C-alpha positions as CSV (number, residue, x, y, z in Angstrom):
1,M,-97.2,43.0,-81.9
2,R,-100.5,43.1,-79.7
3,I,-101.3,40.5,-76.6
4,G,-104.7,39.5,-76.5
5,S,-106.2,38.8,-73.2
6,Q,-105.6,35.5,-73.0
7,E,-102.0,35.9,-73.7
8,V,-102.3,38.6,-70.7
9,R,-104.1,36.1,-68.7
10,S,-101.4,33.2,-68.9
11,C,-98.8,35.7,-68.4
12,L,-100.5,36.4,-64.7
13,V,-100.6,33.2,-63.7
14,V,-97.4,32.2,-64.3
15,M,-96.2,35.2,-62.7
16,A,-98.5,34.6,-59.6
17,K,-96.9,31.0,-59.6
18,L,-93.5,32.4,-59.6
19,L,-93.9,34.7,-57.2
20,S,-96.4,32.7,-54.9
21,V,-96.1,33.4,-51.1
22,N,-96.8,30.5,-48.8
23,T,-96.3,31.6,-44.9
24,L,-95.7,29.1,-41.8
25,D,-98.2,30.1,-38.7
26,V,-96.0,30.9,-36.0
27,L,-97.0,29.6,-32.3
28,E,-95.8,31.3,-29.8
29,A,-95.4,29.1,-26.5
30,R,-94.5,30.6,-22.7
31,G,-94.0,29.3,-19.6
32,S,-92.1,26.7,-17.7
33,A,-90.4,23.7,-20.5
34,F,-93.7,22.1,-19.7
35,E,-96.1,24.3,-20.1
36,R,-94.3,25.0,-23.5
37,G,-94.2,21.9,-25.2
38,Y,-98.1,21.1,-23.6
39,A,-98.9,24.3,-25.6
40,Y,-97.0,22.5,-28.9
41,G,-98.8,19.3,-28.3
42,V,-102.7,20.8,-28.1
43,R,-101.7,22.9,-30.7
44,Y,-100.0,20.6,-33.4
45,K,-101.7,17.5,-31.7
46,S,-103.5,16.6,-35.4
47,L,-100.6,17.0,-37.2
48,I,-98.3,15.0,-34.6
49,R,-100.8,12.2,-34.9
50,R,-100.5,12.2,-38.9
51,L,-97.0,12.5,-38.6
52,I,-96.4,9.8,-36.3
53,D,-99.1,7.6,-38.2
54,S,-96.6,7.8,-41.2
55,Q,-93.9,7.3,-40.1
56,Y,-95.6,4.0,-38.9
57,D,-96.1,3.2,-42.4
58,F,-93.1,4.1,-43.9
59,Y,-91.3,1.6,-41.4
60,V,-93.7,-1.3,-42.6
61,R,-93.6,-0.6,-46.0
62,Y,-90.1,0.2,-46.7
63,L,-87.8,-0.7,-44.3
64,Q,-89.9,-4.1,-42.7
65,T,-89.4,-2.4,-39.2
66,S,-92.7,-2.6,-37.0
67,R,-94.2,-0.1,-35.0
68,E,-93.5,-1.8,-32.0
69,D,-89.7,-2.1,-32.7
70,A,-89.8,1.4,-33.8
71,L,-91.4,2.5,-30.5
72,R,-89.0,0.5,-29.1
73,E,-85.8,2.0,-30.4
74,A,-86.8,5.3,-29.7
75,S,-87.7,4.7,-26.1
76,Q,-83.9,4.0,-25.4
77,Y,-83.1,7.6,-25.6
78,E,-85.7,9.2,-23.0
79,R,-83.1,9.0,-20.1
80,P,-80.2,10.2,-22.3
81,I,-82.1,13.4,-22.8
82,R,-83.3,13.9,-19.2
83,D,-79.7,13.0,-17.9
84,Y,-78.6,15.9,-20.6
85,S,-81.3,18.2,-20.4
86,E,-84.3,18.2,-17.6
87,E,-85.9,21.2,-19.5
88,I,-85.8,19.5,-23.0
89,A,-86.9,16.4,-21.4
90,E,-89.7,18.0,-20.1
91,E,-90.6,20.0,-23.1
92,I,-91.0,16.5,-24.9
93,R,-92.9,15.4,-22.0
94,G,-95.6,18.2,-22.5
95,T,-95.8,17.7,-25.8
96,A,-96.8,13.9,-25.1
97,D,-99.4,15.4,-22.7
98,G,-101.0,18.0,-25.1
99,A,-101.3,16.1,-28.2
100,D,-102.5,13.1,-26.0
101,I,-100.0,10.4,-27.0
102,Q,-97.4,8.6,-25.4
103,P,-93.9,10.0,-25.0
104,N,-92.3,7.5,-26.7
105,E,-94.4,8.2,-29.6
106,V,-93.2,12.3,-29.6
107,L,-89.2,10.3,-29.3
108,L,-89.7,8.5,-32.7
109,V,-90.0,11.8,-34.1
110,A,-87.7,13.6,-31.7
111,A,-84.9,10.8,-32.6
112,F,-85.8,10.4,-36.3
113,N,-82.1,11.9,-36.9
114,E,-80.8,8.1,-35.0
115,V,-83.8,5.9,-35.9
116,F,-84.9,7.1,-39.4
117,Y,-81.5,8.7,-41.1
118,P,-79.1,5.3,-40.7
119,K,-81.4,3.7,-42.8
120,L,-81.8,6.0,-45.8
121,S,-79.6,8.3,-47.7
122,K,-80.0,12.2,-46.7
123,A,-79.5,15.8,-48.4
124,C,-79.2,19.6,-47.2
125,T,-76.8,22.3,-48.5
126,S,-75.6,25.0,-45.8
127,F,-73.9,28.2,-46.0
128,A,-72.6,30.9,-43.5
129,A,-70.8,33.9,-44.7
130,R,-69.6,37.6,-42.4
131,D,-67.6,40.3,-42.6
132,K,-66.0,41.2,-45.3
133,A,-67.3,38.4,-47.5
134,T,-70.5,39.8,-47.8
135,S,-71.7,43.4,-48.9
136,D,-73.1,44.9,-45.9
137,G,-70.9,43.5,-43.3
138,L,-73.6,41.6,-41.7
139,T,-73.6,37.8,-41.2
140,Y,-75.5,35.4,-42.8
141,V,-76.4,31.5,-42.1
142,G,-78.7,29.7,-44.0
143,Q,-79.6,26.7,-46.0
144,N,-82.3,24.2,-48.4
145,N,-84.1,21.5,-46.1
146,D,-84.1,18.8,-48.8
147,E,-86.0,16.2,-47.5
148,G,-88.1,13.0,-48.1
149,I,-91.8,13.1,-49.5
150,D,-92.7,10.4,-47.6
151,P,-92.9,9.5,-44.4
152,W,-92.9,13.8,-43.9
153,L,-96.2,14.4,-45.5
154,N,-94.9,16.2,-48.6
155,G,-93.2,19.6,-46.5
156,D,-96.8,19.8,-44.3
157,C,-94.9,18.5,-41.5
158,V,-92.8,21.6,-40.7
159,T,-93.7,23.8,-37.4
160,L,-92.6,27.4,-36.7
161,T,-92.5,28.2,-33.4
162,K,-91.5,31.3,-31.1
163,Y,-90.4,29.8,-27.6
164,V,-90.3,32.9,-25.0
165,Q,-88.1,32.0,-22.1
166,K,-87.3,33.2,-18.7
167,D,-84.1,31.6,-18.2
168,G,-82.8,31.6,-21.5
169,P,-83.1,33.6,-24.6
170,D,-86.1,33.6,-26.7
171,A,-86.1,31.1,-29.5
172,L,-87.4,30.6,-33.3
173,I,-87.3,27.5,-34.1
174,Y,-88.2,25.6,-37.5
175,S,-88.8,21.7,-36.8
176,Y,-91.4,18.9,-38.0
177,A,-94.0,17.9,-35.8
178,G,-92.8,16.8,-32.3
179,A,-89.0,17.0,-33.0
180,P,-87.6,19.7,-30.4
181,A,-85.5,21.7,-32.4
182,M,-84.1,21.6,-36.4
183,M,-83.0,25.0,-37.6
184,G,-83.7,28.4,-36.1
185,I,-82.2,32.0,-34.5
186,N,-82.4,33.2,-30.8
187,S,-82.8,36.4,-29.3
188,S,-79.1,36.9,-28.9
189,G,-79.2,36.2,-32.8
190,L,-77.4,33.2,-32.2
191,S,-78.6,30.7,-35.7
192,V,-78.6,27.5,-36.7
193,C,-78.7,25.1,-39.6
194,I,-78.2,21.2,-40.0
195,N,-77.3,19.0,-42.3
196,A,-77.2,15.1,-41.7
197,L,-73.9,13.2,-41.6
198,G,-73.7,9.3,-41.6
199,F,-71.3,7.3,-38.8
200,E,-71.0,3.7,-38.4
201,K,-73.8,3.0,-36.1
202,T,-76.5,5.3,-33.6
203,K,-75.5,4.6,-29.6
204,V,-77.3,5.0,-26.7
205,G,-77.2,8.6,-26.3
206,V,-78.7,11.9,-26.6
207,P,-80.5,12.1,-30.4
208,M,-78.4,15.1,-32.0
209,L,-82.1,17.2,-32.3
210,C,-82.1,17.5,-29.0
211,V,-78.8,19.1,-29.0
212,V,-79.8,21.5,-31.6
213,R,-82.0,22.7,-28.8
214,E,-80.0,22.6,-26.5
215,V,-77.4,25.3,-28.9
216,L,-80.5,27.3,-29.1
217,N,-80.0,27.7,-25.4
218,Q,-77.4,29.2,-25.9
219,K,-76.2,33.0,-25.9
220,D,-73.3,33.1,-28.3
221,L,-71.0,31.0,-30.1
222,D,-68.9,29.7,-27.4
223,R,-71.5,28.3,-25.1
224,A,-72.7,26.7,-28.4
225,V,-70.0,24.6,-29.5
226,A,-69.9,23.4,-25.6
227,A,-73.5,22.4,-25.6
228,I,-72.2,20.0,-28.6
229,E,-69.2,18.5,-27.1
230,R,-70.9,17.9,-23.5
231,A,-73.7,16.3,-24.8
232,D,-73.4,11.9,-24.7
233,R,-74.1,11.9,-28.7
234,A,-76.1,9.4,-30.1
235,Y,-75.4,9.7,-33.7
236,A,-73.7,12.7,-36.3
237,L,-74.7,16.1,-37.2
238,N,-73.2,18.7,-38.7
239,F,-74.1,22.4,-37.2
240,M,-73.8,25.4,-39.1
241,L,-73.7,27.9,-36.7
242,G,-73.2,31.9,-36.7
243,D,-73.5,35.3,-34.2
244,N,-73.2,38.6,-34.3
245,K,-69.2,38.0,-33.7
246,G,-68.5,35.2,-36.1
247,I,-69.1,31.8,-37.6
248,V,-68.1,28.0,-37.2
249,D,-69.2,24.7,-38.6
250,V,-69.3,22.1,-36.4
251,E,-68.7,18.1,-37.6
252,A,-70.1,16.4,-34.7
253,N,-70.6,12.4,-34.3
254,P,-70.2,9.9,-30.9
255,L,-66.5,10.0,-31.4
256,K,-65.5,13.6,-32.0
257,V,-66.2,17.1,-32.4
258,T,-64.5,19.6,-35.0
259,A,-65.4,23.3,-34.9
260,T,-63.7,25.0,-38.1
261,K,-64.0,29.0,-37.4
262,S,-63.8,31.0,-40.7
263,N,-63.4,35.3,-41.2
264,G,-65.1,34.8,-44.5
265,F,-67.9,31.8,-45.5
266,L,-68.4,28.5,-45.0
267,H,-69.9,25.6,-46.7
268,H,-71.4,22.6,-46.3
269,A,-73.6,19.3,-47.4
270,N,-74.1,15.2,-46.3
271,H,-70.5,14.5,-45.8
272,Y,-67.6,15.4,-44.1
273,V,-66.4,18.4,-45.5
274,Y,-63.7,19.4,-42.5
275,G,-61.7,16.5,-41.5
276,T,-63.6,14.8,-38.4
277,E,-62.2,10.8,-37.7
278,G,-63.7,8.3,-36.5
279,F,-66.7,7.9,-39.1
280,T,-68.0,5.9,-42.0
281,D,-68.8,7.8,-44.9
282,P,-70.1,6.8,-48.2
283,K,-67.0,6.7,-50.1
284,S,-69.2,6.2,-54.0
285,G,-72.5,6.0,-55.0
286,D,-75.6,8.3,-55.6
287,P,-75.3,10.0,-52.1
288,R,-72.0,10.6,-52.0
289,V,-71.9,12.0,-55.7
290,N,-75.1,14.3,-54.5
291,S,-73.6,15.5,-51.7
292,E,-70.2,16.3,-52.9
293,A,-71.9,17.9,-56.1
294,R,-74.0,20.0,-53.9
295,C,-71.3,21.1,-51.6
296,D,-68.8,21.9,-54.7
297,R,-71.7,24.4,-55.9
298,M,-72.1,26.3,-53.1
299,L,-68.3,26.6,-52.5
300,E,-68.4,28.3,-56.0
301,L,-71.2,30.3,-55.6
302,L,-69.5,32.0,-52.8
303,Q,-66.3,32.1,-54.3
304,S,-67.3,34.0,-57.0
305,N,-69.2,36.2,-55.0
306,E,-67.3,37.0,-52.2
307,G,-67.1,40.7,-51.0
308,K,-71.1,40.8,-53.0
309,L,-72.8,38.4,-50.7
310,N,-76.1,39.8,-49.3
311,L,-79.5,38.8,-48.7
312,N,-80.3,38.6,-52.5
313,T,-77.3,36.5,-53.9
314,F,-78.3,33.9,-50.9
315,Q,-81.8,33.7,-52.2
316,E,-80.8,33.0,-55.4
317,F,-78.1,30.1,-54.6
318,L,-80.7,28.6,-52.8
319,R,-82.7,28.4,-56.3
320,D,-79.5,27.1,-58.1
321,H,-80.2,24.4,-60.4
322,A,-76.7,23.6,-61.8
323,N,-75.6,20.1,-61.9
324,R,-78.9,18.6,-62.1
325,P,-80.4,15.9,-60.4
326,N,-77.7,16.9,-57.6
327,M,-79.2,20.7,-57.5
328,I,-79.0,22.8,-54.5
329,C,-82.8,23.4,-55.0
330,A,-83.6,19.9,-55.0
331,H,-86.8,18.3,-57.1
332,V,-88.0,14.7,-57.2
333,S,-85.4,12.3,-59.3
334,P,-88.0,9.6,-60.6
335,A,-85.1,7.6,-61.6
336,R,-84.9,6.9,-57.7
337,P,-86.6,4.3,-55.7
338,K,-90.0,6.1,-54.4
339,A,-88.8,5.7,-50.4
340,H,-86.2,7.8,-51.6
341,H,-88.3,10.1,-53.2
342,S,-87.2,13.8,-52.1
343,R,-87.0,17.5,-52.8
344,T,-86.1,20.8,-51.1
345,L,-88.9,21.2,-48.2
346,D,-88.2,24.8,-47.4
347,G,-85.1,26.7,-47.0
348,M,-84.5,29.5,-45.0
349,I,-81.9,32.4,-44.1
350,Y,-80.8,34.0,-41.0
351,I,-79.7,37.2,-40.0
352,P,-77.6,37.4,-36.5
353,Q,-77.7,41.4,-36.3
354,K,-81.4,42.2,-37.2
355,R,-82.8,39.1,-35.2
356,E,-84.4,38.1,-39.0
357,A,-85.3,34.5,-40.1
358,W,-86.2,34.6,-43.7
359,I,-88.2,31.3,-44.6
360,F,-89.5,30.4,-48.1
361,K,-92.2,27.0,-48.0
362,G,-91.2,24.8,-50.7
363,N,-88.8,25.3,-53.4
364,P,-87.2,28.1,-53.3
365,C,-87.2,28.2,-57.8
366,E,-91.2,28.6,-57.3
367,N,-91.8,30.7,-54.3
368,E,-90.5,34.1,-52.3
369,F,-89.2,34.6,-48.7
370,V,-91.0,35.5,-46.1
371,R,-89.6,37.7,-43.1
372,Y,-90.1,36.1,-39.6
373,T,-88.2,37.7,-36.4
374,V,-87.5,36.5,-32.8
């Protein structure tokens, strides 16, 4: 059968779409904590402003919360952050100065896990594997970052920053514009991914994304877990951690921290998997069904490929569409209210021994992974 030029062009277009490569610009921020934050604020000034304006609009339209009330809620976290880490507080102050905005506005993003997430459902799927569970003996930590289309600028709010530090390891940090840290890897090989968790209510304490930033200042798993434990935690978060020597999942809320280690693999979504006590977790409804479906599917993939896990298999896991609409590679479900429209914004796989981050921009079924190093 002869293929015409039109068919060839159509095939090339389809292939280009399937193999599109979208990269993230990497900002290198050096100097003191304030100087690093200031460089970040200057570089992302317009993006931070756009994201904050989008958040204001979302609070008013969907959550019946005024701009003033949202800022007032965010401002209560300033003192606990400084008590926990002067360095992180100075980075936030530098970001505000560099972006020419008020510190409370940066806190609105820095504490979105506490100010925003308790009002909405959330979704992410993570994993870690090491040693004999992998085909090459390397450690892998990764996840899909599922997030709302609104107010997160349909994924355009993401930043990737390499922090070059004198008093701690350098760190390559994935985050939303203005947030201290979400996921990343540092020059000691310590890697972190996160999953949003529920709790009965927030408290005045350290925002969990500030805890993530402090984790990435540590040199090994034991110190990372200790950094989570010593925080006066304002809300809940799951930490999927790995380094050259091990992997551990940490479920943390204001009452308790549960650390679960493994010599094989770990998995998580947005409900408590490893038995943390003293929490309020949805027992039914779409959020729970969605989280359990993704979590169970990740476990199935890990178990069926144990001993064969590697970078390629994990890339395919993050492209998985089983259990539609409750998929690891999440797409917008029109059946849900607009305020809850979400999808996989990005996905990532970290390899501690190689100090590598493999990140795709957008849904992984439509994009290729790009390699970054710290």
